[in-house]
PAMIPA-712671 format. One record per residue (C-alpha): residue in one letter; chain; y, z, x. Coordinates in nm, 2 decimals, always signed. Each point is the difference from the previous one (the first is absolute). Layout:
REM PAMIPA-712671
node residu->A&chaine->A&north->Y&up->Z&east->X
...
END
This chain:
REM PAMIPA-712671
node residu->M&chaine->A&north->+16.14&up->+12.23&east->+24.19
node residu->I&chaine->A&north->+0.12&up->+0.28&east->-0.24
node residu->H&chaine->A&north->+0.11&up->+0.32&east->+0.15
node residu->I&chaine->A&north->+0.15&up->+0.32&east->-0.17
node residu->K&chaine->A&north->+0.30&up->+0.20&east->+0.11
node residu->R&chaine->A&north->+0.14&up->+0.33&east->-0.15
node residu->A&chaine->A&north->+0.36&up->+0.09&east->-0.05
node residu->P&chaine->A&north->+0.18&up->-0.34&east->-0.05
node residu->D&chaine->A&north->+0.38&up->-0.03&east->+0.02
node residu->T&chaine->A&north->+0.19&up->-0.03&east->-0.33
node residu->E&chaine->A&north->+0.08&up->-0.37&east->+0.04
node residu->T&chaine->A&north->-0.36&up->-0.10&east->+0.06
node residu->A&chaine->A&north->-0.13&up->+0.21&east->-0.28
node residu->F&chaine->A&north->+0.26&up->-0.15&east->-0.24
node residu->L&chaine->A&north->-0.08&up->-0.36&east->+0.09
node residu->V&chaine->A&north->-0.38&up->+0.05&east->-0.04
node residu->M&chaine->A&north->+0.05&up->+0.18&east->-0.34
node residu->Q&chaine->A&north->+0.23&up->-0.27&east->-0.12
node residu->E&chaine->A&north->-0.25&up->-0.27&east->+0.09
node residu->G&chaine->A&north->-0.31&up->+0.19&east->-0.12
node residu->F&chaine->A&north->+0.16&up->+0.08&east->-0.34
node residu->S&chaine->A&north->+0.15&up->-0.35&east->-0.05
node residu->D&chaine->A&north->-0.26&up->-0.08&east->-0.27
node residu->Y&chaine->A&north->-0.05&up->+0.35&east->-0.13
node residu->I&chaine->A&north->-0.09&up->+0.07&east->-0.37
node residu->I&chaine->A&north->+0.34&up->+0.15&east->-0.05
node residu->P&chaine->A&north->+0.30&up->-0.14&east->+0.19
node residu->L&chaine->A&north->+0.15&up->+0.27&east->+0.23
node residu->G&chaine->A&north->+0.33&up->-0.16&east->+0.09
node residu->L&chaine->A&north->-0.06&up->+0.14&east->+0.34
node residu->S&chaine->A&north->+0.33&up->-0.01&east->+0.19
node residu->R&chaine->A&north->+0.05&up->+0.20&east->+0.32
node residu->E&chaine->A&north->+0.20&up->+0.26&east->-0.20
node residu->V&chaine->A&north->-0.28&up->+0.04&east->-0.26
node residu->F&chaine->A&north->-0.26&up->+0.03&east->+0.28
node residu->Q&chaine->A&north->+0.20&up->+0.27&east->+0.18
node residu->E&chaine->A&north->+0.13&up->+0.20&east->-0.30
node residu->R&chaine->A&north->-0.29&up->-0.03&east->-0.25
node residu->I&chaine->A&north->-0.32&up->-0.09&east->+0.19
node residu->L&chaine->A&north->+0.06&up->+0.22&east->+0.31
node residu->E&chaine->A&north->+0.25&up->+0.28&east->-0.10
node residu->R&chaine->A&north->-0.06&up->+0.05&east->-0.38
node residu->D&chaine->A&north->-0.37&up->-0.06&east->+0.01
node residu->W&chaine->A&north->-0.05&up->+0.20&east->+0.32
node residu->N&chaine->A&north->-0.18&up->-0.26&east->+0.20
node residu->Q&chaine->A&north->+0.02&up->+0.06&east->+0.37
node residu->L&chaine->A&north->-0.03&up->-0.28&east->+0.26
node residu->E&chaine->A&north->-0.14&up->+0.25&east->+0.26
node residu->H&chaine->A&north->-0.31&up->+0.03&east->-0.22
node residu->S&chaine->A&north->-0.03&up->-0.37&east->-0.09
node residu->F&chaine->A&north->-0.19&up->-0.29&east->+0.15
node residu->I&chaine->A&north->+0.07&up->-0.37&east->+0.07
node residu->A&chaine->A&north->-0.25&up->-0.28&east->+0.06
node residu->Y&chaine->A&north->+0.09&up->-0.27&east->+0.24
node residu->H&chaine->A&north->-0.14&up->-0.35&east->+0.06
node residu->G&chaine->A&north->+0.11&up->-0.05&east->+0.36
node residu->E&chaine->A&north->+0.36&up->+0.10&east->-0.01
node residu->R&chaine->A&north->+0.05&up->-0.07&east->-0.37
node residu->P&chaine->A&north->-0.01&up->+0.30&east->-0.24
node residu->V&chaine->A&north->-0.20&up->-0.10&east->-0.30
node residu->A&chaine->A&north->-0.09&up->+0.32&east->-0.20
node residu->I&chaine->A&north->+0.11&up->+0.36&east->-0.05
node residu->W&chaine->A&north->-0.16&up->+0.32&east->-0.13
node residu->L&chaine->A&north->+0.30&up->+0.22&east->-0.08
node residu->N&chaine->A&north->-0.07&up->+0.37&east->-0.01
node residu->G&chaine->A&north->+0.17&up->+0.33&east->-0.08
node residu->L&chaine->A&north->-0.11&up->+0.35&east->+0.08
node residu->K&chaine->A&north->+0.06&up->+0.32&east->-0.20
node residu->T&chaine->A&north->-0.14&up->+0.34&east->-0.06
node residu->I&chaine->A&north->-0.11&up->+0.03&east->-0.37
node residu->K&chaine->A&north->-0.13&up->+0.34&east->-0.12
node residu->K&chaine->A&north->-0.09&up->+0.10&east->+0.35
node residu->K&chaine->A&north->-0.18&up->-0.33&east->+0.08
node residu->T&chaine->A&north->+0.11&up->-0.27&east->+0.23
node residu->V&chaine->A&north->+0.02&up->-0.33&east->-0.19
node residu->M&chaine->A&north->+0.05&up->-0.35&east->+0.14
node residu->R&chaine->A&north->+0.11&up->-0.25&east->-0.26
node residu->C&chaine->A&north->+0.00&up->-0.38&east->+0.03
node residu->G&chaine->A&north->+0.34&up->-0.11&east->-0.12
node residu->G&chaine->A&north->-0.07&up->-0.36&east->+0.04
node residu->L&chaine->A&north->-0.27&up->-0.24&east->+0.13
node residu->A&chaine->A&north->+0.14&up->-0.35&east->+0.06
node residu->V&chaine->A&north->-0.17&up->-0.29&east->+0.17
node residu->D&chaine->A&north->+0.16&up->-0.34&east->+0.07
node residu->P&chaine->A&north->-0.16&up->-0.24&east->-0.25
node residu->Q&chaine->A&north->-0.11&up->-0.23&east->+0.28
node residu->Y&chaine->A&north->-0.21&up->+0.29&east->+0.15
node residu->R&chaine->A&north->-0.18&up->+0.14&east->-0.30
node residu->R&chaine->A&north->-0.38&up->+0.03&east->-0.04
node residu->L&chaine->A&north->-0.04&up->+0.03&east->+0.38
node residu->G&chaine->A&north->-0.08&up->+0.37&east->+0.01
node residu->I&chaine->A&north->+0.35&up->+0.10&east->+0.11
node residu->A&chaine->A&north->+0.04&up->+0.26&east->-0.28
node residu->K&chaine->A&north->-0.33&up->+0.16&east->+0.10
node residu->A&chaine->A&north->+0.12&up->+0.01&east->+0.37
node residu->L&chaine->A&north->+0.32&up->+0.17&east->-0.11
node residu->Y&chaine->A&north->-0.19&up->+0.24&east->-0.22
node residu->D&chaine->A&north->-0.23&up->+0.10&east->+0.28
node residu->A&chaine->A&north->+0.29&up->+0.05&east->+0.24
node residu->Q&chaine->A&north->+0.19&up->+0.23&east->-0.25
node residu->L&chaine->A&north->-0.32&up->+0.18&east->-0.09
node residu->S&chaine->A&north->-0.07&up->+0.08&east->+0.37
node residu->Y&chaine->A&north->+0.36&up->+0.11&east->+0.04
node residu->A&chaine->A&north->-0.01&up->+0.22&east->-0.31
node residu->K&chaine->A&north->-0.31&up->+0.17&east->+0.13
node residu->S&chaine->A&north->+0.17&up->+0.07&east->+0.33
node residu->L&chaine->A&north->+0.28&up->+0.17&east->-0.20
node residu->K&chaine->A&north->-0.26&up->+0.20&east->-0.20
node residu->V&chaine->A&north->+0.13&up->-0.16&east->-0.32
node residu->D&chaine->A&north->-0.19&up->+0.14&east->-0.31
node residu->C&chaine->A&north->+0.05&up->-0.29&east->-0.24
node residu->L&chaine->A&north->+0.10&up->-0.36&east->-0.02
node residu->M&chaine->A&north->+0.18&up->-0.13&east->-0.31
node residu->L&chaine->A&north->+0.18&up->-0.30&east->-0.15
node residu->E&chaine->A&north->+0.12&up->-0.15&east->-0.32
node residu->V&chaine->A&north->-0.10&up->-0.35&east->-0.12
node residu->I&chaine->A&north->+0.12&up->-0.20&east->-0.30
node residu->Q&chaine->A&north->-0.25&up->-0.02&east->-0.28
node residu->G&chaine->A&north->-0.11&up->-0.37&east->-0.03
node residu->N&chaine->A&north->+0.02&up->-0.06&east->+0.38
node residu->E&chaine->A&north->-0.38&up->-0.03&east->+0.01
node residu->P&chaine->A&north->-0.03&up->-0.14&east->+0.36
node residu->A&chaine->A&north->+0.19&up->+0.30&east->+0.13
node residu->I&chaine->A&north->-0.19&up->+0.25&east->-0.21
node residu->S&chaine->A&north->-0.33&up->-0.15&east->+0.11
node residu->L&chaine->A&north->+0.11&up->+0.01&east->+0.37
node residu->Y&chaine->A&north->+0.10&up->+0.36&east->-0.01
node residu->Q&chaine->A&north->-0.33&up->+0.09&east->-0.18
node residu->K&chaine->A&north->-0.19&up->-0.16&east->+0.29
node residu->F&chaine->A&north->+0.20&up->+0.22&east->+0.24
node residu->G&chaine->A&north->-0.12&up->+0.31&east->-0.19
node residu->Y&chaine->A&north->+0.30&up->+0.07&east->-0.23
node residu->R&chaine->A&north->-0.07&up->+0.12&east->-0.35
node residu->T&chaine->A&north->+0.23&up->+0.01&east->-0.30
node residu->V&chaine->A&north->+0.12&up->+0.36&east->-0.07
node residu->D&chaine->A&north->+0.30&up->-0.06&east->-0.24
node residu->E&chaine->A&north->+0.20&up->-0.25&east->-0.19
node residu->L&chaine->A&north->+0.38&up->-0.01&east->+0.04
node residu->G&chaine->A&north->+0.21&up->-0.11&east->-0.30
node residu->Y&chaine->A&north->+0.38&up->-0.07&east->+0.00
node residu->F&chaine->A&north->+0.23&up->+0.08&east->-0.29
node residu->L&chaine->A&north->+0.36&up->-0.07&east->-0.10
node residu->R&chaine->A&north->+0.23&up->+0.15&east->-0.25
node residu->E&chaine->A&north->+0.36&up->-0.08&east->-0.09
node residu->E&chaine->A&north->+0.22&up->+0.27&east->-0.15
node residu->T&chaine->A&north->+0.37&up->-0.05&east->-0.04
node residu->D&chaine->A&north->+0.08&up->+0.31&east->-0.22
node residu->Q&chaine->A&north->+0.05&up->+0.30&east->+0.22
node residu->T&chaine->A&north->-0.02&up->+0.36&east->-0.13
node residu->E&chaine->A&north->+0.05&up->+0.33&east->+0.18
node residu->P&chaine->A&north->-0.08&up->+0.00&east->+0.37
node residu->L&chaine->A&north->-0.31&up->+0.15&east->+0.16
node residu->I&chaine->A&north->+0.00&up->+0.33&east->+0.19
node residu->E&chaine->A&north->-0.01&up->-0.08&east->+0.37
node residu->I&chaine->A&north->-0.22&up->+0.20&east->+0.24
node residu->D&chaine->A&north->-0.03&up->+0.00&east->+0.38
node residu->A&chaine->A&north->-0.26&up->-0.20&east->+0.20
node residu->V&chaine->A&north->-0.18&up->+0.31&east->+0.12
node residu->A&chaine->A&north->-0.08&up->+0.11&east->-0.35
node residu->F&chaine->A&north->-0.12&up->-0.34&east->-0.10
node residu->E&chaine->A&north->-0.22&up->-0.05&east->+0.31
node residu->R&chaine->A&north->-0.16&up->+0.34&east->-0.04
node residu->R&chaine->A&north->-0.14&up->-0.12&east->-0.33
node residu->Y&chaine->A&north->-0.05&up->-0.36&east->+0.10
node residu->V&chaine->A&north->-0.26&up->+0.08&east->+0.27
node residu->Q&chaine->A&north->-0.22&up->+0.16&east->-0.27
node residu->Q&chaine->A&north->+0.00&up->-0.29&east->-0.24
node residu->G&chaine->A&north->-0.29&up->-0.24&east->-0.04
node residu->E&chaine->A&north->+0.14&up->-0.35&east->+0.00
node residu->Y&chaine->A&north->+0.10&up->-0.16&east->+0.33
node residu->I&chaine->A&north->+0.18&up->-0.34&east->+0.05
node residu->W&chaine->A&north->+0.06&up->-0.10&east->+0.36
node residu->Q&chaine->A&north->+0.33&up->-0.19&east->-0.08
node residu->Q&chaine->A&north->+0.14&up->+0.29&east->-0.20
node residu->D&chaine->A&north->-0.10&up->+0.31&east->+0.19
node residu->Q&chaine->A&north->+0.23&up->+0.27&east->+0.15
node residu->T&chaine->A&north->+0.06&up->-0.21&east->+0.31
node residu->V&chaine->A&north->+0.14&up->-0.28&east->-0.21
node residu->M&chaine->A&north->+0.19&up->+0.24&east->-0.22
node residu->K&chaine->A&north->+0.18&up->+0.14&east->+0.30
node residu->Q&chaine->A&north->+0.08&up->-0.34&east->+0.14
node residu->A&chaine->A&north->+0.14&up->-0.11&east->-0.33
node residu->Q&chaine->A&north->+0.20&up->+0.32&east->-0.03
node residu->A&chaine->A&north->-0.16&up->+0.08&east->-0.33
node residu->Q&chaine->A&north->+0.15&up->+0.25&east->-0.24
node residu->Y&chaine->A&north->-0.22&up->+0.27&east->-0.17
node residu->Y&chaine->A&north->+0.02&up->+0.13&east->-0.35
node residu->E&chaine->A&north->-0.17&up->+0.24&east->-0.24
node residu->L&chaine->A&north->-0.07&up->-0.08&east->-0.36
node residu->D&chaine->A&north->-0.21&up->+0.22&east->-0.23
node residu->G&chaine->A&north->-0.18&up->+0.15&east->+0.29
node residu->A&chaine->A&north->-0.08&up->-0.34&east->+0.17
node residu->F&chaine->A&north->+0.15&up->-0.10&east->+0.33
node residu->I&chaine->A&north->+0.13&up->-0.36&east->+0.04
node residu->A&chaine->A&north->+0.09&up->-0.20&east->+0.32
node residu->T&chaine->A&north->+0.21&up->-0.31&east->-0.04
node residu->A&chaine->A&north->+0.22&up->-0.24&east->+0.20
node residu->N&chaine->A&north->+0.13&up->-0.35&east->-0.04
node residu->E&chaine->A&north->-0.12&up->-0.02&east->-0.36
node residu->S&chaine->A&north->-0.36&up->+0.08&east->+0.10
node residu->I&chaine->A&north->-0.18&up->+0.31&east->-0.12
node residu->F&chaine->A&north->-0.21&up->+0.09&east->+0.30
node residu->A&chaine->A&north->-0.19&up->+0.29&east->-0.14
node residu->I&chaine->A&north->-0.03&up->+0.23&east->-0.31
node residu->V&chaine->A&north->-0.17&up->+0.33&east->+0.08
node residu->T&chaine->A&north->-0.12&up->+0.18&east->-0.31
node residu->E&chaine->A&north->-0.28&up->+0.23&east->-0.10
node residu->E&chaine->A&north->-0.12&up->-0.23&east->-0.27
node residu->E&chaine->A&north->-0.08&up->-0.37&east->+0.05
node residu->E&chaine->A&north->+0.08&up->-0.08&east->-0.36
node residu->D&chaine->A&north->+0.36&up->+0.11&east->+0.06
node residu->V&chaine->A&north->+0.07&up->-0.27&east->+0.27
node residu->A&chaine->A&north->+0.10&up->-0.28&east->-0.23
node residu->R&chaine->A&north->+0.21&up->+0.22&east->-0.22
node residu->I&chaine->A&north->+0.18&up->+0.15&east->+0.30
node residu->A&chaine->A&north->+0.05&up->-0.34&east->+0.16
node residu->T&chaine->A&north->+0.15&up->-0.14&east->-0.33
node residu->E&chaine->A&north->+0.23&up->+0.29&east->-0.05
node residu->A&chaine->A&north->+0.11&up->-0.02&east->+0.36
node residu->T&chaine->A&north->+0.11&up->-0.36&east->-0.04
node residu->R&chaine->A&north->+0.23&up->+0.11&east->-0.28
node residu->R&chaine->A&north->+0.16&up->+0.27&east->+0.21
node residu->L&chaine->A&north->+0.03&up->-0.18&east->+0.34
node residu->T&chaine->A&north->+0.29&up->-0.22&east->+0.08
node residu->G&chaine->A&north->-0.19&up->-0.32&east->+0.06
node residu->T&chaine->A&north->-0.08&up->-0.26&east->-0.27
node residu->R&chaine->A&north->-0.33&up->-0.15&east->+0.12
node residu->Y&chaine->A&north->-0.27&up->+0.22&east->+0.14
node residu->Q&chaine->A&north->-0.33&up->-0.07&east->+0.16
node residu->L&chaine->A&north->-0.31&up->+0.22&east->+0.04
node residu->Q&chaine->A&north->-0.34&up->-0.04&east->+0.15
node residu->S&chaine->A&north->-0.32&up->+0.18&east->-0.10
node residu->T&chaine->A&north->-0.37&up->+0.00&east->+0.08
node residu->N&chaine->A&north->-0.09&up->+0.18&east->-0.32
node residu->P&chaine->A&north->-0.13&up->-0.22&east->-0.28
node residu->Q&chaine->A&north->+0.09&up->+0.26&east->-0.26
node residu->V&chaine->A&north->+0.35&up->+0.02&east->+0.13
node residu->W&chaine->A&north->+0.01&up->-0.38&east->-0.03
node residu->E&chaine->A&north->-0.09&up->+0.01&east->-0.37
node residu->D&chaine->A&north->+0.25&up->+0.28&east->-0.06
node residu->L&chaine->A&north->+0.28&up->-0.19&east->+0.17
node residu->R&chaine->A&north->-0.08&up->-0.31&east->-0.20
node residu->Q&chaine->A&north->+0.01&up->+0.20&east->-0.32
node residu->A&chaine->A&north->+0.34&up->+0.14&east->+0.11
node residu->G&chaine->A&north->+0.15&up->-0.34&east->+0.03
node residu->W&chaine->A&north->-0.05&up->-0.07&east->+0.37
node residu->K&chaine->A&north->-0.09&up->-0.35&east->+0.10
node residu->Q&chaine->A&north->-0.29&up->-0.05&east->+0.24
node residu->R&chaine->A&north->+0.04&up->-0.27&east->+0.26
node residu->D&chaine->A&north->-0.27&up->-0.26&east->+0.03
node residu->L&chaine->A&north->-0.04&up->+0.11&east->+0.36
node residu->K&chaine->A&north->-0.29&up->+0.25&east->+0.05
node residu->Q&chaine->A&north->-0.17&up->+0.11&east->+0.32
node residu->F&chaine->A&north->-0.32&up->+0.15&east->+0.11
node residu->V&chaine->A&north->+0.03&up->+0.29&east->+0.24
node residu->M&chaine->A&north->-0.29&up->-0.03&east->+0.25
node residu->S&chaine->A&north->-0.11&up->+0.24&east->+0.27
node residu->Q&chaine->A&north->-0.28&up->+0.09&east->+0.24
node residu->T&chaine->A&north->-0.08&up->+0.31&east->+0.19
node residu->I&chaine->A&north->-0.06&up->-0.03&east->+0.37
END
């Protein structure tokens, strides 16, 4: 008999994630440290909003969730669905989805969202059956720059955030919550505002979308790191970045959501 419980402890959640992702399309290298620091803390997944499926006393699947307020809407994001390979195709994912959907409604959540790797057709099909629809594509870019020029002008977090909340692009893993946690630094360049930490450019806020790639490229020349990464959901920015010498990773994701 399968039964569902909310708010697992860290050890149980880790063990189920480790087993469920053991044959994942991209190896996660999921140690306890990676699970705690990247999956839970950096990616803002919260066990209090997550669900575990048990077969008897054995935990066999997890639906990991995070909760944020985005542009005045409450959003619940699936940060990982993992099912033990021995327990797949038994309707467990549907049972987990139903449990978190009911819970989300009780919290008056406005929207559910998730990201899924392009090419993972079984997962995409499953989420579509649950009612999710693709709303964006997420691309990942890298650039190496060893020659440093004059430094950027640093600005304070308040000035950055005032403009950031008005910008159009939103990426869960790089929003202001993540920036604060990463102790991001904020800069101004040609009227654009930039947030960066640990050789990641979290956001570029500018009036003109066509300036994003130019600003990002110039920023790498004037920041102290040598290898920067950037994410974007804007196909035109993707093309501009490629033209500016950024390398696009093979990994691409669909951003999927549903209103509830």
